[in-house]
C-alpha positions, 0 to 999 in steps of 0.5 A, a space after each residue: 529442634 528436630 522431630 526425632 529429638 522432640 519425640 525422644 525428649 517427650 518419651 523421657 519427660 517424667 510429666 509425659 510419663 505421669 500423664 500417660 500413667 494417670 490417664 490424662 491426654 497430655 502433660 498440660 493437665 498438670 499445668 492447669 492443676 497447678 494453677 487451679 490449686 493456687 488460684 481456684 480459677 474453675 468452679 463446680 457448674 462453671 461454663 468454660 471456654 478452652 481455646 487450643 484444646 487438642 489433645 485434651 490435657 487441660 480439657 480433662 481437668 476442666 471437665 472433671 472440675 466443673 462436673 455434670 452441671 458445668 459445660 466446657 466449649 473446646 475450640 481447635 482445628 483438631 478434635 481432642 482425644 478427651 471426650 465427655 458429656 459436658 464437653 462441646 467441640 467447635 472445630 474452627 480456627 480461633 482467629 476466625 472472626 466469627 469465633 466469638 459468636 460461634 462460641 457464644 452460640 455453643 454456650 447457649 448465648 450465655 457468657 462463660 465463667 472462665 476462658 483458658 487458652 493453651 493454644 500454640 502456633 505452628 512453630 518455625 524454629 525461629 525464636 523471634 517468629 515463634 515468640 511473636 506468633 504465640 503473643 498474637 495467639 494470646 492477644 486473640 484469646 483476650 479479644 475473644 474473652 472480651 466478648 464471651 467472658 462475663 464480668 467477674 470471670 477468670 482467664 488463663 492464657 499461655 504466652 512466651 516471655 518477651 518484652 511486649 508481654 509486660 505491656 499486655 500484662 499492664 493492660 490486664 491489671 486494669 481489666 482484672 481484679 487480680 493478675 499473676 504471671 505463672 510458670 507451671 511445674 511441667 515447664 522445666 526445660 531450661 530453654 522454655 520461656 512459657 508462662 501463663 497470665 492468670 486474670 481473676 475477676 473481669 472488671 469491664 468489657 472493651 479492654 481489648 480494644 487497641 491491644 494489638 497496638 501495644 505489641 507492634 
């Protein structure tokens, strides 16, 4: 898809127009709202980690939901448009090997209650490459969750449908009390294969070990 066509679709997208009208930085806000309404992944006072937070659609929902007693650590290479007193921004690549430890430091050396990843790779236009790169980002989010997410915590992580995703999902079913594959309402383009894996109630640490071997 050309940039001009993408911009044209974006302008005509009712979810984009709705987000602009309601003051959200992006349509991604409605994806998290949809998940929150059904699974209550976020709670008042929660510590939240948001990977791939720019421009801040999901970040704005997280900040409003956890309230002034909560904290959201936003991680991205680009600073989000959304800002709030309960949001701390870390400008870094999630693939940086120090990322989990920088996040823990930003959390005050406490583990978070929720990890959300809406991170996307730089798309090439080659479907197989883009799907695999998104898969790698999702796996990286789970590796970070293994370090920074407390037991009993929740995850919401973006993927694109692919054969390997089923293997990742099976691992999550051993790692979380409840796992659901969710397609959110703003994902309405016919060619979109975007899904979120929602995991509730982390059972143990160490489950991300060997996870990359499942997708080779």
